[in-house]
Backbone as JSON, one array per atom type, in Angstrom:
{
  "sequence": "MKPLLLLILFAFATAATADNSANLPPQLHDIGIDQHLGTQLPLDARFQNENGESVALGSFFHDKPVVLALVYYECPMLCNRIMAGVASALRPLRLKAGKDFEVVAVSINPKETPAEAAAKRDLFSGEYSGKRGSPGWHFLVGSPDSIAAVAEAVGFHYRWDPETKMYIHASGIMIATPKGVLSRYFYGVEYSPTDLRLGLVDSAGGGIGSPVDKVLLFCYHYDPTTGKYGAVVMNILRAGGAVTVAVLGGVLLLLWRRERYGVPQGG",
  "N": [[24.4, -38.01, 145.49], [21.94, -36.71, 145.47], [21.45, -35.74, 148.2], [23.44, -33.73, 148.26], [22.52, -32.0, 146.26], [20.15, -31.17, 147.46], [21.17, -29.68, 149.62], [22.48, -27.63, 148.25], [20.32, -26.4, 146.92], [18.89, -25.61, 149.16], [20.63, -23.69, 150.27], [20.59, -21.7, 148.3], [17.86, -21.16, 148.14], [17.2, -19.9, 150.51], [17.84, -17.33, 150.04], [16.46, -16.64, 147.8], [14.61, -14.59, 145.67], [12.04, -13.21, 143.6], [13.17, -11.33, 141.9], [15.87, -11.83, 141.42], [16.38, -14.05, 139.95], [17.93, -14.56, 137.71], [20.5, -15.0, 138.53], [20.49, -17.42, 139.74], [20.6, -21.07, 140.23], [19.37, -23.32, 137.61], [17.24, -24.84, 138.67], [16.02, -23.12, 140.39], [14.9, -21.08, 138.99], [12.31, -18.76, 138.51], [11.47, -19.12, 141.07], [10.65, -17.72, 144.14], [9.85, -14.78, 146.12], [7.58, -12.33, 145.64], [6.98, -9.08, 146.76], [3.87, -8.11, 147.85], [2.81, -5.78, 149.07], [0.17, -4.27, 150.84], [-1.79, -5.74, 149.64], [-4.89, -7.48, 149.68], [-5.56, -10.39, 151.48], [-7.03, -13.56, 150.48], [-9.58, -13.98, 152.25], [-11.78, -15.59, 152.27], [-10.97, -18.04, 151.42], [-10.92, -21.54, 151.91], [-9.86, -23.93, 154.34], [-8.56, -26.84, 156.08], [-8.15, -27.17, 159.55], [-5.74, -28.1, 162.13], [-7.27, -29.84, 163.58], [-8.92, -31.03, 161.8], [-11.13, -29.58, 161.11], [-13.24, -27.6, 159.02], [-12.3, -24.45, 157.97], [-12.38, -20.92, 157.35], [-9.87, -18.82, 155.95], [-10.14, -16.25, 156.86], [-11.09, -16.54, 159.44], [-9.09, -16.31, 161.25], [-8.47, -13.73, 161.43], [-9.14, -11.01, 163.19], [-9.04, -8.88, 165.56], [-6.34, -8.73, 165.67], [-2.93, -8.68, 164.46], [-1.42, -10.94, 162.05], [1.01, -13.44, 161.76], [2.17, -14.93, 158.94], [2.97, -17.91, 157.28], [4.05, -19.72, 154.48], [4.52, -23.0, 153.95], [5.51, -26.49, 153.96], [4.62, -29.57, 155.49], [6.01, -31.97, 155.36], [8.44, -31.23, 154.52], [11.94, -31.57, 154.09], [13.93, -29.93, 155.22], [14.06, -26.95, 154.91], [11.54, -25.75, 155.59], [11.1, -26.48, 158.26], [13.19, -25.07, 159.41], [12.35, -22.48, 158.91], [9.96, -22.26, 160.47], [10.99, -22.84, 162.98], [12.64, -20.65, 163.24], [10.73, -18.62, 163.39], [9.45, -19.26, 165.83], [11.62, -18.97, 167.58], [12.25, -16.22, 167.3], [9.91, -14.99, 168.19], [9.67, -15.83, 170.78], [11.08, -14.33, 172.9], [9.57, -11.99, 173.08], [7.44, -9.52, 174.62], [4.9, -9.35, 173.67], [2.29, -11.69, 173.07], [1.47, -14.79, 171.55], [-1.79, -15.56, 170.44], [-2.91, -13.77, 172.19], [-1.96, -11.17, 171.5], [-1.3, -11.47, 168.84], [-1.61, -13.7, 165.99], [-0.35, -16.81, 164.73], [-0.13, -18.26, 161.62], [0.26, -21.04, 159.66], [0.35, -22.21, 156.38], [0.03, -25.04, 154.46], [1.69, -25.79, 151.43], [1.39, -28.08, 150.1], [-1.04, -29.97, 148.74], [-1.66, -32.57, 149.4], [-1.18, -33.09, 152.02], [-2.19, -33.75, 155.43], [-4.61, -33.11, 158.11], [-3.6, -34.41, 160.39], [-0.83, -34.34, 160.04], [-0.53, -31.6, 160.11], [-1.28, -31.13, 162.76], [0.8, -32.37, 164.16], [2.96, -30.7, 163.55], [2.04, -28.33, 164.63], [2.03, -28.95, 167.37], [4.78, -29.34, 167.72], [6.05, -26.81, 167.07], [4.63, -24.86, 168.47], [5.22, -25.76, 170.95], [7.99, -25.32, 170.98], [7.93, -22.59, 171.04], [6.55, -21.8, 173.44], [7.03, -23.73, 175.32], [4.96, -25.37, 175.84], [3.07, -27.77, 174.39], [0.77, -27.26, 171.74], [-0.01, -24.69, 172.46], [-1.9, -21.58, 172.71], [-2.78, -19.58, 169.79], [-1.3, -20.57, 167.66], [-1.59, -21.92, 164.47], [-2.08, -24.43, 162.09], [-2.57, -25.21, 158.78], [-4.2, -27.15, 156.19], [-5.06, -27.64, 152.72], [-7.04, -27.41, 149.67], [-5.81, -27.53, 146.22], [-6.76, -25.2, 144.91], [-7.36, -23.38, 146.99], [-4.86, -23.13, 148.2], [-3.39, -22.06, 146.06], [-4.68, -19.6, 145.76], [-3.94, -18.18, 148.07], [-1.13, -18.24, 147.83], [-0.76, -16.82, 145.44], [-1.75, -14.33, 146.17], [0.12, -13.47, 148.1], [2.42, -13.44, 146.62], [4.06, -15.69, 146.37], [6.18, -17.89, 144.96], [6.61, -21.13, 143.84], [7.6, -24.6, 143.24], [7.03, -28.01, 142.38], [9.56, -30.43, 142.47], [10.45, -33.13, 140.64], [12.78, -34.64, 140.7], [14.1, -34.33, 143.17], [11.95, -34.86, 144.66], [10.49, -32.97, 146.18], [9.07, -29.81, 147.24], [10.25, -26.87, 145.82], [11.12, -23.8, 147.06], [11.27, -20.37, 148.13], [12.47, -18.82, 151.2], [10.73, -17.26, 153.76], [8.59, -15.04, 155.64], [5.41, -13.47, 156.3], [3.65, -10.58, 157.53], [0.37, -9.73, 158.29], [-2.27, -7.32, 158.49], [-4.91, -6.85, 161.0], [-7.14, -6.89, 159.36], [-6.44, -8.48, 157.3], [-4.65, -7.54, 155.36], [-1.66, -7.47, 153.57], [1.32, -6.46, 155.09], [4.01, -6.55, 155.92], [7.13, -8.09, 155.04], [9.47, -10.61, 155.76], [12.64, -12.04, 155.28], [14.51, -15.15, 154.8], [15.64, -17.62, 157.24], [16.07, -17.08, 159.83], [14.97, -14.7, 162.11], [14.82, -11.34, 163.2], [14.03, -10.57, 166.52], [13.4, -7.93, 167.25], [12.68, -6.77, 164.78], [10.39, -8.31, 164.17], [8.74, -7.65, 166.35], [8.37, -4.85, 165.98], [7.22, -4.98, 163.46], [4.8, -6.31, 164.0], [3.56, -4.52, 165.82], [3.42, -2.26, 164.2], [1.78, -3.25, 162.12], [-0.54, -3.69, 163.5], [-1.55, -1.21, 163.79], [-1.1, 0.34, 166.04], [-2.64, -0.89, 167.93], [-1.58, -2.76, 169.64], [1.28, -3.27, 171.8], [3.77, -1.23, 173.49], [4.28, 2.15, 174.88], [7.0, 2.59, 174.42], [7.48, 1.05, 172.14], [6.1, 2.55, 170.26], [7.64, 4.86, 170.18], [10.0, 3.75, 169.16], [9.08, 3.02, 166.61], [8.86, 5.52, 165.51], [11.49, 6.19, 165.22], [12.58, 4.14, 163.74], [12.37, 2.62, 160.56], [10.58, 0.59, 158.26], [12.12, -1.14, 155.66], [11.3, -2.14, 152.57], [12.95, -3.3, 150.62], [14.97, -4.67, 151.91], [13.61, -6.05, 153.83], [13.74, -5.41, 156.52], [13.9, -3.46, 159.57], [15.23, -0.22, 159.81], [17.29, 2.41, 161.17], [16.04, 5.72, 161.18], [17.68, 8.46, 160.56], [17.11, 11.25, 160.65], [14.7, 11.34, 162.06], [15.54, 10.31, 164.5], [17.27, 12.36, 165.25], [15.4, 14.41, 165.45], [13.85, 13.42, 167.55], [15.79, 13.38, 169.56], [16.32, 16.11, 169.66], [13.85, 17.05, 170.56], [13.78, 15.95, 173.12], [15.94, 17.31, 174.26], [15.01, 19.97, 174.16], [12.81, 19.7, 175.87], [14.09, 19.11, 178.3], [15.67, 21.42, 178.69], [13.57, 23.26, 178.82], [12.37, 22.43, 181.18], [14.4, 23.02, 183.04], [14.57, 25.83, 182.79], [11.97, 26.52, 183.63], [12.11, 25.7, 186.29], [14.1, 27.44, 187.28], [12.79, 29.85, 186.87], [10.59, 29.61, 188.6], [11.93, 29.52, 191.05], [13.06, 32.04, 191.11], [10.77, 33.67, 191.08], [9.27, 32.9, 193.32], [11.06, 32.99, 195.28], [12.55, 30.74, 196.07], [15.14, 29.19, 197.79], [18.43, 28.66, 196.42], [19.75, 26.43, 197.3], [17.8, 24.63, 197.89]],
  "CA": [[24.26, -36.77, 144.73], [20.7, -36.03, 145.82], [21.61, -34.9, 149.4], [24.22, -32.54, 147.92], [21.63, -31.12, 145.53], [19.25, -30.58, 148.45], [21.89, -28.66, 150.37], [22.7, -26.5, 147.35], [19.05, -25.71, 146.73], [18.56, -24.97, 150.42], [21.45, -22.5, 150.43], [20.12, -20.66, 147.4], [16.46, -20.83, 148.38], [17.08, -18.99, 151.64], [18.02, -15.97, 149.56], [15.8, -16.49, 146.51], [13.46, -13.72, 145.47], [11.67, -13.27, 142.2], [13.88, -10.36, 141.06], [17.27, -12.18, 141.23], [16.39, -15.42, 139.42], [18.95, -14.71, 136.67], [21.74, -15.42, 139.16], [20.23, -18.65, 140.48], [20.66, -22.31, 139.45], [18.15, -23.53, 136.82], [16.15, -25.37, 139.48], [15.39, -22.05, 141.17], [14.31, -20.05, 138.14], [10.89, -18.47, 138.78], [11.19, -19.39, 142.47], [10.94, -16.55, 144.94], [8.75, -14.1, 146.8], [7.31, -10.95, 145.26], [6.26, -8.36, 147.8], [2.56, -7.57, 147.48], [2.39, -4.96, 150.21], [-1.12, -3.62, 150.64], [-2.73, -6.66, 148.99], [-5.84, -8.17, 150.55], [-5.55, -11.85, 151.43], [-8.35, -14.15, 150.18], [-10.06, -14.43, 153.55], [-12.83, -16.59, 152.1], [-10.37, -19.33, 151.05], [-11.22, -22.5, 152.97], [-8.83, -24.91, 154.66], [-8.8, -27.65, 157.27], [-7.15, -26.91, 160.58], [-5.06, -29.28, 162.67], [-8.29, -30.74, 164.13], [-9.74, -31.54, 160.71], [-12.31, -28.74, 160.95], [-13.22, -26.69, 157.89], [-12.23, -23.07, 158.44], [-11.99, -19.9, 156.38], [-8.67, -18.1, 156.35], [-10.55, -15.06, 157.57], [-11.44, -16.81, 160.83], [-7.94, -16.0, 162.09], [-8.26, -12.28, 161.36], [-10.16, -10.26, 163.93], [-8.48, -7.64, 166.08], [-4.91, -8.95, 165.88], [-2.14, -8.97, 163.27], [-1.16, -12.37, 161.84], [2.25, -13.89, 161.13], [1.76, -15.93, 157.95], [4.07, -18.66, 156.66], [3.7, -20.76, 153.51], [5.51, -24.06, 154.12], [4.8, -27.77, 153.92], [4.96, -30.24, 156.73], [6.96, -33.05, 155.1], [9.66, -30.61, 154.0], [13.06, -32.19, 154.8], [14.84, -29.04, 155.94], [13.87, -25.5, 154.9], [10.32, -25.32, 156.28], [11.32, -26.6, 159.7], [14.04, -23.96, 159.8], [11.53, -21.26, 158.9], [9.06, -22.23, 161.62], [11.83, -22.74, 164.19], [13.07, -19.26, 163.3], [9.59, -17.83, 163.87], [9.28, -19.54, 167.25], [12.76, -18.4, 168.3], [12.17, -14.76, 167.29], [8.74, -14.54, 168.94], [9.74, -16.29, 172.18], [11.45, -13.33, 173.91], [8.74, -10.79, 173.03], [6.36, -9.35, 175.6], [3.68, -9.69, 172.95], [2.05, -13.12, 173.2], [0.61, -15.45, 170.56], [-3.13, -15.83, 170.93], [-3.39, -12.57, 172.87], [-1.6, -9.97, 170.75], [-1.16, -11.8, 167.43], [-1.8, -15.11, 165.65], [0.59, -17.4, 163.78], [-0.86, -19.16, 160.73], [1.06, -21.72, 158.65], [-0.46, -22.81, 155.32], [0.81, -26.0, 153.68], [1.57, -25.66, 149.98], [1.21, -29.44, 149.56], [-2.46, -30.31, 148.92], [-1.81, -33.95, 149.84], [-0.93, -33.22, 153.45], [-3.4, -34.03, 156.21], [-4.7, -32.45, 159.42], [-2.74, -35.07, 161.37], [0.51, -33.78, 159.86], [-0.61, -30.23, 160.61], [-1.33, -31.18, 164.22], [2.13, -32.7, 164.66], [3.8, -29.5, 163.45], [1.55, -27.36, 165.61], [2.54, -29.36, 168.67], [6.22, -29.15, 167.75], [6.54, -25.42, 167.07], [4.03, -24.13, 169.59], [6.01, -26.18, 172.1], [9.26, -24.6, 170.94], [7.66, -21.19, 171.37], [6.09, -21.55, 174.8], [7.31, -24.84, 176.23], [3.73, -26.13, 176.03], [2.53, -28.22, 173.1], [-0.6, -26.84, 171.46], [-0.33, -23.42, 173.12], [-2.8, -20.76, 171.88], [-2.27, -18.64, 168.81], [-0.57, -21.24, 166.59], [-2.55, -22.62, 163.62], [-1.46, -25.08, 160.93], [-3.69, -25.5, 157.88], [-4.03, -27.86, 154.92], [-6.18, -27.24, 151.88], [-7.12, -27.84, 148.27], [-4.93, -26.76, 145.34], [-7.31, -23.88, 144.62], [-7.21, -22.51, 148.16], [-3.43, -22.85, 148.35], [-2.98, -21.17, 144.97], [-5.23, -18.27, 146.0], [-3.11, -17.53, 149.07], [0.22, -18.06, 147.27], [-0.81, -15.74, 144.45], [-1.96, -13.07, 146.88], [1.34, -13.03, 148.79], [3.55, -13.43, 145.7], [4.91, -16.82, 146.74], [6.37, -18.72, 143.76], [7.23, -22.39, 144.2], [7.4, -25.63, 142.22], [7.37, -29.38, 142.74], [10.71, -30.94, 141.73], [10.34, -34.59, 140.65], [14.07, -35.29, 140.94], [14.34, -34.37, 144.61], [10.67, -35.19, 145.3], [10.15, -31.97, 147.18], [8.72, -28.49, 146.72], [11.32, -25.89, 145.88], [10.51, -22.5, 147.37], [12.11, -19.45, 148.9], [12.16, -18.79, 152.63], [10.31, -15.96, 154.26], [7.29, -14.97, 156.3], [4.71, -12.21, 156.11], [2.73, -10.13, 158.57], [-0.83, -9.09, 157.74], [-3.02, -6.53, 159.45], [-6.11, -7.55, 161.47], [-8.12, -7.0, 158.27], [-5.93, -9.39, 156.28], [-3.89, -6.83, 154.33], [-0.24, -7.74, 153.73], [1.98, -5.23, 155.5], [5.44, -6.72, 156.13], [7.79, -9.33, 154.59], [10.78, -10.86, 156.34], [13.24, -13.12, 154.5], [15.48, -16.03, 155.43], [15.14, -18.62, 158.19], [16.24, -16.51, 161.16], [14.31, -13.4, 162.09], [15.15, -10.48, 164.34], [12.9, -10.31, 167.42], [13.04, -6.51, 167.18], [11.95, -6.54, 163.53], [9.06, -8.89, 164.26], [7.95, -6.86, 167.29], [7.99, -3.61, 165.32], [6.3, -5.32, 162.37], [3.49, -6.62, 164.59], [2.99, -3.28, 166.35], [3.11, -1.44, 163.02], [0.65, -3.84, 161.4], [-1.73, -3.57, 164.33], [-2.01, 0.17, 163.8], [-1.05, 0.88, 167.39], [-3.56, -1.59, 168.82], [-0.81, -3.53, 170.61], [2.59, -2.7, 172.04], [3.96, -0.27, 174.59], [4.72, 3.48, 174.43], [8.37, 2.49, 173.91], [7.38, 0.56, 170.76], [5.67, 3.66, 169.4], [8.81, 5.72, 169.99], [10.89, 3.04, 168.25], [8.53, 3.1, 165.26], [9.17, 6.86, 165.01], [12.93, 6.25, 164.92], [12.96, 3.04, 162.85], [11.47, 2.54, 159.41], [10.64, -0.66, 157.52], [12.65, -1.04, 154.3], [10.81, -3.31, 151.82], [13.99, -3.93, 149.81], [15.76, -5.57, 152.76], [12.74, -6.75, 154.75], [14.2, -5.13, 157.88], [13.74, -2.11, 160.08], [16.48, 0.51, 159.95], [17.18, 3.7, 161.85], [15.8, 6.92, 160.4], [18.56, 9.39, 161.26], [16.47, 12.54, 160.89], [13.72, 11.18, 163.12], [16.28, 10.19, 165.75], [17.72, 13.71, 165.6], [14.24, 15.17, 165.92], [13.5, 12.93, 168.88], [16.81, 13.88, 170.48], [16.1, 17.55, 169.83], [12.66, 17.25, 171.4], [14.16, 15.65, 174.5], [16.78, 18.42, 174.71], [14.14, 21.12, 174.4], [12.01, 19.43, 177.07], [14.97, 19.24, 179.47], [15.97, 22.84, 178.87], [12.36, 23.92, 179.27], [12.19, 22.11, 182.6], [15.39, 23.77, 183.82], [14.16, 27.23, 182.79], [10.79, 26.64, 184.47], [12.56, 25.59, 187.68], [14.78, 28.69, 187.63], [11.78, 30.92, 186.93], [9.83, 29.44, 189.84], [12.77, 29.9, 192.18], [13.21, 33.49, 191.13], [9.48, 34.32, 191.36], [8.77, 32.6, 194.66], [12.15, 33.14, 196.24], [13.02, 29.44, 196.57], [16.6, 29.23, 197.91], [19.11, 27.83, 195.45], [20.16, 25.17, 197.88], [16.62, 23.79, 198.07]],
  "C": [[23.02, -36.0, 145.17], [20.83, -35.22, 147.11], [22.39, -33.63, 149.11], [23.35, -31.53, 147.19], [20.66, -30.43, 146.49], [19.92, -29.46, 149.22], [22.13, -27.42, 149.52], [21.42, -25.7, 147.17], [18.64, -24.99, 148.0], [19.33, -23.66, 150.57], [20.96, -21.37, 149.54], [18.7, -20.22, 147.72], [16.29, -19.88, 149.54], [17.24, -17.54, 151.22], [17.24, -15.68, 148.29], [14.64, -15.52, 146.59], [13.21, -13.64, 143.98], [12.49, -12.35, 141.31], [15.36, -10.69, 140.89], [17.42, -13.56, 140.61], [17.45, -15.62, 138.35], [20.25, -15.22, 137.24], [21.62, -16.76, 139.87], [20.41, -19.88, 139.6], [19.35, -22.52, 138.69], [16.97, -24.02, 137.65], [15.39, -24.28, 140.24], [14.85, -20.91, 140.31], [12.8, -19.96, 138.42], [10.49, -18.85, 140.21], [11.52, -18.13, 143.26], [9.7, -15.97, 145.58], [8.68, -12.68, 146.29], [6.57, -10.27, 146.4], [4.98, -7.77, 147.22], [2.01, -6.76, 148.65], [1.08, -4.25, 149.89], [-2.16, -4.51, 149.98], [-3.62, -7.35, 150.01], [-5.7, -9.68, 150.38], [-6.94, -12.38, 151.11], [-8.94, -14.78, 151.45], [-11.17, -15.46, 153.45], [-12.28, -17.95, 151.67], [-10.52, -20.31, 152.22], [-10.11, -23.55, 153.1], [-9.36, -25.84, 155.74], [-7.73, -27.32, 158.29], [-6.58, -28.21, 161.11], [-6.02, -30.27, 163.32], [-9.2, -31.33, 163.07], [-11.0, -30.73, 160.47], [-12.15, -27.82, 159.74], [-13.27, -25.25, 158.4], [-11.91, -22.16, 157.26], [-10.73, -19.22, 156.86], [-9.03, -16.88, 157.18], [-10.9, -15.28, 159.03], [-10.3, -16.51, 161.79], [-7.64, -14.5, 162.12], [-9.43, -11.58, 162.04], [-9.57, -8.92, 164.37], [-6.98, -7.73, 166.29], [-4.19, -9.09, 164.54], [-1.81, -10.46, 163.22], [0.2, -12.55, 161.19], [1.89, -15.06, 160.23], [2.99, -16.59, 157.34], [3.5, -19.68, 155.69], [4.84, -21.78, 153.51], [4.85, -25.37, 153.72], [5.43, -28.68, 154.97], [5.91, -31.42, 156.57], [8.28, -32.53, 154.53], [10.87, -31.12, 154.78], [13.95, -31.22, 155.56], [14.35, -27.59, 156.01], [12.66, -25.07, 155.73], [10.46, -25.42, 157.79], [12.2, -25.47, 160.21], [13.25, -22.66, 159.87], [10.68, -21.18, 160.16], [9.83, -22.18, 162.93], [12.33, -21.32, 164.36], [11.97, -18.34, 163.81], [9.43, -18.01, 165.38], [10.38, -18.88, 168.07], [12.67, -16.88, 168.39], [11.01, -14.24, 168.13], [8.86, -14.84, 170.44], [10.09, -15.18, 173.16], [10.54, -12.1, 173.97], [7.75, -10.74, 174.19], [5.0, -9.6, 174.96], [3.52, -11.2, 172.95], [1.11, -13.63, 172.11], [-0.73, -15.8, 171.18], [-3.74, -14.65, 171.64], [-3.18, -11.33, 172.02], [-1.5, -10.22, 169.25], [-1.45, -13.28, 167.25], [-0.67, -15.54, 164.7], [-0.18, -18.42, 162.95], [0.12, -19.72, 159.69], [0.11, -22.4, 157.67], [0.43, -23.77, 154.53], [0.58, -25.79, 152.2], [1.41, -27.02, 149.31], [-0.23, -29.88, 149.8], [-2.7, -31.74, 149.39], [-1.62, -34.12, 151.35], [-2.24, -33.21, 154.23], [-3.43, -33.22, 157.5], [-3.81, -33.1, 160.48], [-1.31, -34.55, 161.27], [0.56, -32.34, 160.35], [-0.58, -30.2, 162.13], [0.05, -31.47, 164.81], [3.05, -31.48, 164.62], [3.34, -28.42, 164.43], [2.09, -27.69, 167.01], [4.04, -29.04, 168.79], [6.59, -27.68, 167.93], [5.86, -24.55, 168.12], [4.75, -24.5, 170.87], [7.36, -25.49, 172.15], [9.08, -23.14, 171.36], [7.4, -20.99, 172.86], [6.5, -22.61, 175.82], [6.1, -25.71, 176.49], [3.16, -26.48, 174.66], [1.08, -27.77, 172.92], [-0.99, -25.55, 172.14], [-1.12, -22.52, 172.18], [-2.06, -19.91, 170.85], [-1.5, -19.24, 167.66], [-1.54, -22.12, 165.8], [-1.84, -23.17, 162.38], [-2.57, -25.64, 160.04], [-3.26, -26.36, 156.69], [-5.24, -27.53, 154.06], [-6.08, -27.8, 150.47], [-6.14, -27.04, 147.43], [-5.44, -25.36, 145.07], [-7.11, -22.92, 145.79], [-5.75, -22.14, 148.37], [-2.97, -21.85, 147.31], [-3.48, -19.75, 145.2], [-4.37, -17.5, 147.0], [-1.72, -17.25, 148.51], [0.26, -16.92, 146.27], [-0.94, -14.39, 145.14], [-0.67, -12.56, 147.52], [2.55, -12.98, 147.88], [4.55, -14.53, 145.95], [4.99, -17.78, 145.57], [7.16, -19.97, 144.12], [6.93, -23.44, 143.13], [7.77, -26.99, 142.8], [8.52, -29.86, 141.86], [10.7, -32.46, 141.77], [11.65, -35.3, 140.96], [14.34, -35.42, 142.44], [13.1, -34.79, 145.39], [10.36, -34.25, 146.47], [9.74, -30.68, 146.49], [9.92, -27.57, 146.89], [10.66, -24.52, 146.07], [11.51, -21.65, 148.11], [11.66, -19.45, 150.35], [11.81, -17.37, 153.05], [8.95, -16.07, 154.91], [6.69, -13.6, 156.05], [3.94, -11.86, 157.38], [1.58, -9.42, 157.88], [-1.55, -8.35, 158.86], [-4.23, -7.33, 159.95], [-7.19, -7.7, 160.4], [-7.61, -7.87, 157.11], [-5.22, -8.72, 155.13], [-2.4, -7.05, 154.59], [0.52, -6.45, 154.03], [3.49, -5.36, 155.66], [5.91, -8.07, 155.59], [9.14, -9.42, 155.28], [11.36, -12.12, 155.69], [14.21, -13.95, 155.32], [14.82, -17.04, 156.35], [15.37, -18.19, 159.63], [15.75, -15.07, 161.12], [14.66, -12.63, 163.36], [13.93, -10.29, 165.23], [12.45, -8.86, 167.37], [12.24, -6.22, 165.93], [10.53, -7.1, 163.62], [8.18, -8.1, 165.22], [7.47, -5.57, 166.64], [7.0, -3.88, 164.19], [4.91, -5.61, 162.89], [2.81, -5.36, 165.1], [2.55, -2.37, 165.21], [1.86, -1.94, 162.32], [-0.65, -3.74, 162.18], [-2.27, -2.16, 164.39], [-2.04, 0.78, 165.19], [-1.95, 0.17, 168.37], [-2.87, -2.46, 169.85], [0.52, -2.83, 170.82], [2.57, -1.65, 173.13], [4.29, 1.11, 174.03], [6.14, 3.46, 173.87], [8.35, 2.01, 172.46], [7.0, 1.69, 169.82], [6.8, 4.65, 169.16], [9.79, 5.07, 169.01], [10.4, 3.11, 166.81], [8.75, 4.49, 164.66], [10.62, 6.92, 164.53], [13.39, 5.17, 163.95], [11.9, 2.86, 161.77], [11.68, 1.2, 158.69], [11.1, -0.41, 156.09], [12.22, -2.28, 153.51], [11.91, -4.02, 151.03], [14.84, -4.9, 150.62], [14.88, -6.43, 153.65], [13.18, -6.58, 156.19], [13.85, -3.7, 158.27], [15.11, -1.47, 160.25], [16.24, 1.87, 160.58], [16.94, 4.82, 160.84], [16.53, 8.06, 161.11], [17.86, 10.69, 161.6], [15.44, 12.44, 162.01], [14.39, 11.02, 164.48], [16.77, 11.55, 166.21], [16.57, 14.56, 166.11], [13.84, 14.74, 167.33], [14.49, 13.42, 169.92], [16.65, 15.36, 170.74], [14.92, 17.84, 170.72], [12.98, 16.99, 172.86], [15.0, 16.79, 175.07], [15.95, 19.64, 175.04], [13.32, 20.93, 175.67], [12.85, 19.6, 178.33], [15.3, 20.7, 179.75], [14.76, 23.61, 179.37], [12.11, 23.67, 180.75], [13.14, 22.88, 183.48], [14.99, 25.23, 183.92], [12.94, 27.46, 183.68], [11.17, 26.6, 185.95], [13.23, 26.88, 188.14], [13.78, 29.83, 187.77], [10.98, 30.84, 188.22], [10.64, 29.85, 191.07], [12.9, 31.41, 192.3], [11.89, 34.17, 191.57], [9.07, 34.1, 192.81], [9.89, 32.63, 195.72], [12.61, 31.84, 196.84], [14.53, 29.49, 196.64], [17.27, 28.29, 196.93], [19.53, 26.49, 196.02], [19.01, 24.23, 198.14], [15.67, 24.43, 198.99]]
}
């Protein structure tokens, strides 16, 4: 019976948010993720990293946006799916972990150890780059107070379930700006590479990404209700109109130059 219950909770937790708890099983009431866009993370909260060193959350926020995940390392299914989804979505991007952004996982289980954090760092950084322990991936453990401070800031609601002996929580990740301000939420266990790329570029305030990314951000807008980027039709029309005007202007300029300087039509 317990494995079946785990599967049921997993299926519901992947879609759980704090505003639909009335439609969820009793075990998932008050479980979910509230969006706290624009909220400052508690950068002074202290944790231990995968090497057992004491670090402040703020030590990972400098000039790069941060992908933030609240998980726990002994989780039997959901958390591994979340982190595998992050690695899979980030892998094809031209943006690189450690150079253009950081990935920070915070364990919600205060009993977990740096050794467990190190094992997960090796696993998922290896899935991302093919090299265990590659730069830009950080897995933290901490005290109940530090964990609660981060969970409260991001609107992450979870609970220990004594029957299944696991933490019940929803699935999702966040992106924060280089100053530690929450800017994007993405739900589920599989994430669109395009959404993550645009979210990182958007959160960096133009500090990373290519000119193409900036054009895409003009044509695509983040929708907080879905946690995805969608096309903005009017902006696409404006962009298309601008291209048309530029092309027509170029043609007219060419014709004017030919007429003024007597350039033959054949070249």
